[in-house]
C-alpha positions as CSV (number, residue, x, y, z in Angstrom):
1,X,-13.4,25.0,20.6
2,X,-15.9,22.8,19.2
3,X,-19.0,24.9,18.3
4,X,-22.3,24.3,20.2
5,X,-22.2,21.5,22.7
6,X,-23.8,18.7,21.3
7,X,-23.1,18.8,17.8
8,X,-20.3,16.4,17.6
9,X,-21.3,13.6,19.9
10,X,-24.4,13.6,18.1
11,X,-22.7,12.9,14.8
12,X,-20.6,10.5,17.1
13,X,-23.6,8.9,18.1
14,X,-25.3,8.3,15.0
15,X,-21.7,6.9,13.9
16,X,-21.9,4.2,17.0
17,X,-25.4,3.7,15.4
18,X,-24.1,2.7,11.7
19,X,-21.0,1.2,12.8
20,X,-23.2,-1.6,15.2
21,X,-25.8,-1.7,11.7
22,X,-22.3,-2.4,9.1
23,X,-21.1,-4.7,12.0
24,X,-24.5,-6.7,12.5
25,X,-25.3,-6.6,7.7
26,X,-21.9,-9.2,7.8
27,X,-23.1,-12.6,6.1
28,X,-21.0,-14.2,9.4
29,X,-20.0,-12.0,12.7
30,X,-17.4,-13.4,14.3
31,X,-15.8,-12.8,18.2
32,X,-13.2,-10.5,16.8
33,X,-15.8,-8.3,15.0
34,X,-17.7,-8.2,18.4
35,X,-14.9,-6.8,20.2
36,X,-14.0,-4.1,17.6
37,X,-17.4,-2.9,17.9
38,X,-16.9,-2.4,21.9
39,X,-13.6,-1.0,21.3
40,X,-15.1,1.6,18.8
41,X,-18.1,2.3,21.1
42,X,-15.6,3.0,23.7
43,X,-13.3,5.5,20.8
44,X,-16.7,7.4,20.9
45,X,-17.6,7.8,23.9
46,X,-14.7,8.5,25.3
47,X,-14.7,11.8,22.5
48,X,-18.1,12.6,23.6
49,X,-16.8,12.4,27.6
50,X,-14.4,15.1,26.0
51,X,-16.0,17.0,24.3
52,X,-19.3,17.4,26.7
53,X,-16.2,18.4,28.9
54,X,-14.6,20.9,27.5
55,X,-17.8,23.0,26.7
56,X,-19.0,22.6,30.3
57,X,-21.9,20.6,29.9
58,X,-21.6,19.4,33.6
59,X,-25.7,19.3,33.9
60,X,-27.9,17.1,32.9
61,X,-24.9,14.7,32.2
62,X,-22.4,15.4,35.4
63,X,-23.1,11.2,35.3
64,X,-21.6,10.9,31.9
65,X,-18.7,13.8,32.2
66,X,-17.5,12.9,35.3
67,X,-15.7,9.0,34.1
68,X,-13.2,9.3,32.3
69,X,-11.8,5.9,32.2
70,X,-12.4,4.7,29.1
71,X,-8.9,4.3,27.6
72,X,-8.6,1.4,30.1
73,X,-10.6,-0.5,28.1
74,X,-9.0,0.4,24.8
75,X,-5.8,-2.5,25.6
76,X,-7.4,-5.5,26.5
77,X,-10.1,-5.0,23.2
78,X,-6.4,-4.1,20.7
79,X,-5.1,-6.8,22.3
80,X,-8.2,-9.5,22.2
81,X,-9.1,-8.2,18.9
82,X,-5.6,-9.5,18.0
83,X,-6.3,-12.8,20.0
84,X,-9.6,-13.8,18.2
85,X,-8.7,-12.9,14.5
86,X,-5.0,-14.4,14.0
87,X,-6.4,-17.3,15.8
88,X,-10.1,-18.3,14.9
89,X,-12.2,-19.4,18.4
90,X,-14.6,-19.6,20.7
91,X,-14.6,-17.1,23.4
92,X,-13.0,-17.9,26.3
93,X,-15.3,-16.3,29.3
94,X,-11.7,-15.9,31.2
95,X,-10.6,-13.4,28.9
96,X,-13.3,-11.2,30.0
97,X,-10.3,-10.6,33.3
98,X,-8.3,-8.4,31.0
99,X,-11.3,-5.5,31.3
100,X,-11.6,-6.3,35.6
101,X,-9.8,-2.8,36.0
102,X,-11.8,-1.2,33.6
103,X,-15.2,-1.6,34.9
104,X,-13.9,-1.9,38.9
105,X,-13.3,2.2,37.3
106,X,-16.6,2.6,36.1
107,X,-18.0,1.7,39.5
108,X,-15.6,4.6,41.0
109,X,-16.8,7.5,40.1
110,X,-20.7,5.9,41.3
111,X,-20.2,4.4,44.3
112,X,-18.4,6.9,46.3
113,X,-20.5,10.1,44.1
114,X,-16.6,11.8,43.4
115,X,-16.9,13.9,41.1
116,X,-13.2,13.6,37.8
117,X,-13.9,16.3,36.1
118,X,-13.9,18.8,38.9
119,X,-10.4,17.5,39.6
120,X,-9.3,17.7,36.1
121,X,-10.5,21.1,36.2
122,X,-8.3,22.2,39.5
123,X,-5.6,24.5,39.2
124,X,-3.2,21.5,40.6
125,X,-2.4,18.8,39.1
126,X,-1.1,16.6,41.7
127,X,-4.5,14.6,41.8
128,X,-4.4,11.3,43.3
129,X,-7.5,10.2,40.8
130,X,-6.1,12.5,37.5
131,X,-2.4,10.5,38.1
132,X,-3.9,7.5,38.3
133,X,-5.7,7.8,35.4
134,X,-2.7,9.8,33.5
135,X,-0.3,6.8,34.3
136,X,-2.5,3.9,34.6
137,X,-4.0,4.3,31.2
138,X,-0.7,4.7,29.8
139,X,0.8,1.4,31.5
140,X,-2.4,-0.6,30.4
141,X,-2.0,1.1,27.2
142,X,1.9,0.4,26.3
143,X,1.3,-2.6,28.2
144,X,-0.9,-4.3,25.7
145,X,0.6,-3.0,23.0
146,X,3.5,-4.4,23.7
147,X,1.0,-7.9,24.2
148,X,-0.4,-7.1,20.4
149,X,3.2,-6.8,19.0
150,X,4.0,-11.0,20.0
151,X,0.9,-11.8,19.0
152,X,1.2,-10.7,15.8
153,X,5.4,-11.7,15.4
154,X,3.7,-14.6,16.7
155,X,0.8,-15.2,14.1
156,X,3.7,-14.1,11.2
157,X,5.8,-17.5,12.7
158,X,2.7,-19.7,12.3
159,X,1.9,-18.7,9.4
160,X,5.5,-19.3,7.8
161,X,5.7,-22.7,9.3
162,X,2.3,-24.0,7.6
163,X,1.9,-21.7,4.2
164,X,4.3,-20.9,1.1
165,X,2.1,-18.1,0.4
166,X,0.7,-15.0,1.5
167,X,-2.2,-13.0,0.5
168,X,-3.3,-9.8,1.5
169,X,-6.4,-11.0,3.1
170,X,-3.9,-13.1,5.3
171,X,-1.9,-10.0,6.8
172,X,-3.2,-7.7,9.1
173,X,0.1,-5.5,9.3
174,X,-2.3,-2.4,9.3
175,X,-2.6,-2.9,13.4
176,X,1.2,-2.6,13.9
177,X,0.8,0.7,12.4
178,X,-2.0,0.8,14.7
179,X,-0.1,-0.1,17.5
180,X,2.5,2.6,16.9
181,X,-0.2,5.3,15.7
182,X,-2.0,5.0,19.5
183,X,1.6,4.7,21.3
184,X,2.3,8.3,19.5
185,X,-0.9,10.6,20.7
186,X,-0.3,8.4,23.9
187,X,3.1,10.0,24.7
188,X,1.2,13.8,23.1
189,X,-0.9,13.2,25.5
190,X,1.7,12.6,28.3
191,X,3.7,15.6,26.6
192,X,0.3,17.2,27.1
193,X,-0.5,16.9,30.5
194,X,3.2,17.4,32.2
195,X,3.4,20.9,31.3
196,X,-0.2,22.2,31.5
197,X,0.8,24.6,34.1
198,X,3.3,25.8,31.6
199,X,0.2,26.4,28.9
200,X,-2.5,27.9,31.8
201,X,-4.6,26.6,33.9
202,X,-7.8,27.5,31.6
203,X,-6.2,26.2,29.0
204,X,-8.3,24.2,26.2
205,X,-5.9,23.4,23.9
206,X,-4.2,19.6,24.9
207,X,-7.5,18.7,25.8
208,X,-8.9,19.9,22.1
209,X,-6.0,19.1,20.6
210,X,-5.8,15.6,21.8
211,X,-9.5,15.7,21.2
212,X,-9.0,15.7,17.1
213,X,-6.7,13.2,17.2
214,X,-9.0,10.7,18.7
215,X,-11.5,12.0,16.1
216,X,-9.3,11.3,13.1
217,X,-8.2,7.9,15.0
218,X,-12.6,6.8,16.0
219,X,-12.7,7.3,12.0
220,X,-9.8,4.7,10.8
221,X,-10.1,2.5,13.8
222,X,-14.4,2.5,12.6
223,X,-12.5,1.5,8.4
224,X,-10.5,-0.8,9.3
225,X,-12.6,-3.3,11.3
226,X,-15.6,-3.1,8.6
227,X,-13.0,-3.7,5.8
228,X,-11.2,-6.7,8.0
229,X,-12.6,-10.0,6.9
230,X,-11.8,-12.9,8.9
231,X,-8.0,-14.5,8.0
232,X,-8.8,-17.6,6.6
233,X,-10.2,-19.8,4.8
234,X,-12.2,-23.3,6.1
235,X,-9.3,-25.3,4.5
236,X,-6.3,-22.7,6.2
237,X,-8.5,-22.4,9.5
238,X,-8.3,-26.4,10.5
239,X,-3.9,-25.6,9.9
240,X,-3.3,-23.3,11.5
241,X,-5.6,-24.5,14.5
242,X,-3.6,-27.6,14.7
243,X,-1.3,-27.8,17.6
244,X,2.0,-28.7,16.7
245,X,4.4,-29.7,19.3
246,X,6.9,-31.9,18.9
247,X,9.5,-31.6,22.0
248,X,8.3,-35.5,22.9
249,X,8.0,-36.2,19.5
250,X,10.4,-39.5,20.1
251,X,12.1,-39.3,16.4
252,X,15.6,-40.7,16.9
253,X,18.2,-39.3,14.7
254,X,17.5,-41.7,12.1
255,X,14.1,-41.4,11.4
256,X,14.8,-37.4,11.4
257,X,17.4,-37.7,8.5
258,X,15.0,-40.7,6.3
259,X,12.1,-37.5,6.4
260,X,14.6,-35.3,4.9
261,X,16.3,-37.3,2.6
262,X,12.1,-38.7,1.5
263,X,11.8,-35.2,1.5
264,X,13.9,-33.6,-0.5
265,X,13.4,-36.0,-3.2
266,X,9.6,-36.1,-3.7
267,X,10.2,-32.2,-3.9
268,X,12.6,-32.4,-7.0
269,X,11.0,-35.4,-8.1
270,X,6.5,-34.2,-8.2
271,X,7.8,-30.2,-8.2
272,X,4.6,-29.3,-5.7
273,X,5.9,-26.2,-5.2
274,X,4.6,-25.2,-8.3
275,X,1.2,-25.2,-7.1
276,X,1.0,-21.5,-5.2
277,X,-1.4,-22.7,-2.6
278,X,1.2,-25.0,-1.8
279,X,0.4,-25.9,2.9
280,X,1.7,-27.7,4.5
281,X,-0.9,-30.1,5.1
282,X,-0.5,-30.8,1.5
283,X,3.3,-32.3,1.7
284,X,1.9,-34.5,4.9
285,X,-0.5,-36.1,3.4
286,X,1.8,-36.8,0.1
287,X,4.8,-38.2,2.8
288,X,2.1,-40.0,5.1
289,X,4.1,-38.4,8.4
290,X,2.6,-36.3,10.8
291,X,2.8,-32.4,10.5
292,X,4.4,-32.3,13.6
293,X,7.4,-34.9,12.3
294,X,7.3,-32.9,9.0
295,X,7.8,-29.0,11.2
296,X,10.4,-31.2,13.7
297,X,12.9,-31.5,10.4
298,X,12.4,-28.4,8.8
299,X,12.8,-26.3,12.1
300,X,15.3,-28.2,14.3
301,X,17.1,-30.4,11.5
302,X,17.4,-27.9,8.1
303,X,16.9,-25.0,10.3
304,X,14.1,-23.4,7.9
305,X,10.5,-22.4,7.8
306,X,8.3,-23.9,5.7
307,X,8.0,-21.1,3.9
308,X,11.0,-19.8,3.2
309,X,11.9,-24.1,2.4
310,X,9.2,-24.5,-0.3
311,X,9.9,-20.5,-2.0
312,X,14.0,-21.4,-2.1
313,X,12.9,-24.0,-4.6
314,X,10.6,-21.5,-6.2
315,X,13.4,-19.0,-6.6
316,X,15.9,-22.2,-7.6
317,X,13.4,-22.3,-10.1
318,X,12.9,-19.1,-11.3
319,X,17.2,-18.9,-11.6
320,X,17.3,-21.8,-13.9
321,X,14.2,-20.3,-16.3
322,X,16.4,-17.0,-16.0
323,X,18.9,-19.1,-17.3
324,X,17.0,-20.2,-20.1
325,X,18.0,-19.1,-23.6
326,X,13.7,-20.0,-23.7
327,X,12.7,-17.3,-21.2
328,X,14.7,-14.7,-23.1
329,X,11.8,-13.1,-23.9
330,X,9.4,-13.8,-21.3
331,X,8.9,-11.6,-18.0
332,X,10.5,-11.8,-14.6
333,X,6.8,-11.7,-13.0
334,X,5.7,-13.8,-15.6
335,X,8.6,-16.6,-14.7
336,X,8.0,-16.4,-10.7
337,X,4.6,-16.9,-10.5
338,X,5.0,-19.5,-13.7
339,X,7.0,-21.4,-10.1
340,X,4.7,-21.0,-8.0
341,X,5.1,-16.8,-6.8
342,X,1.5,-15.3,-6.6
343,X,2.8,-11.8,-5.0
344,X,5.5,-9.4,-6.9
345,X,5.9,-8.2,-3.6
346,X,7.1,-11.0,-2.0
347,X,9.1,-12.4,-5.2
348,X,11.1,-9.9,-4.8
349,X,11.9,-10.1,-0.6
350,X,12.4,-13.4,-0.8
351,X,14.8,-13.3,-4.1
352,X,16.7,-10.7,-2.8
353,X,16.9,-12.8,1.0
354,X,18.4,-16.3,-1.1
355,X,20.2,-14.4,-3.6
356,X,21.4,-11.5,-2.1
357,X,20.1,-10.0,-5.6
358,X,17.1,-7.7,-6.6
359,X,15.6,-10.5,-10.0
360,X,16.6,-7.2,-12.5
361,X,21.2,-7.5,-10.8
362,X,20.2,-11.3,-11.2
363,X,18.9,-11.0,-15.2
364,X,21.2,-8.2,-15.9
């Protein structure tokens, strides 16, 4: 299937070395970079093992070919990469517990001198080791994909609680794509496993197909991980790391109403929302109140996050200008930029959410 048994493994090995070099050539290497590096290493080693196995290269690489449990490390890498890129921090050694099943399985075949590849080649698919590998890896990947999805959801909520804007630098939408694409590959691999007897015991099609998919996945992961930089500037990092707990803030209803009046008055008089880089700290400094109090007023009293609160003012500013004959010759996006927006897609989405119409429909 793959020609010379060593061609692709050598290429993948060189690509791993190149990825290591490029990662540590960055001006600053973050914790998420190192986790991403380990993630790519695991995928690369799994591909090499698969190809050597398919080509029957068990000697003198039996010690390498018999290890099949690399996928148990994918989920923790995916989860921890997301955790550290969305909330920059020092690495917590307790996070290594996520890799316990993976490291335990590293010791298993060597401690018992157990040839796992022979089990994969067996006529029977009832081997408990094979079932553990398939179902254990599937359970791990699905669980960590769900945890990662939850992290991304919380991250987006936190962004909208602290910033009135979102830039491409701050978004990690490609991670959502990787969750769904990997689950697709996992589902395909699981189906092929269930029907491998029907395909014939000598058929290499199932593993050949998934190996080709993983090779593509290897390069995609490497590309995005190298391309991805820090999501935040230093000031934004300080803001996003703040822990705001207002369950015991002691704010009375009277104080909440006072802050709300003060906030609305300040927004209308200062028009600070016209700043396209406005964040919650800017308003907190002006009003001289704790950030947790402002968040509580917005979330509990007004039922909005900071992102929606500020952008409603911007939408109203756009509407005012669209109805003003003085702006008849101005393009809609130009008006949006002058009103505090910095992204066309974000402007269109928010405008439609607030008014129920697209900007063009509103102006028509």
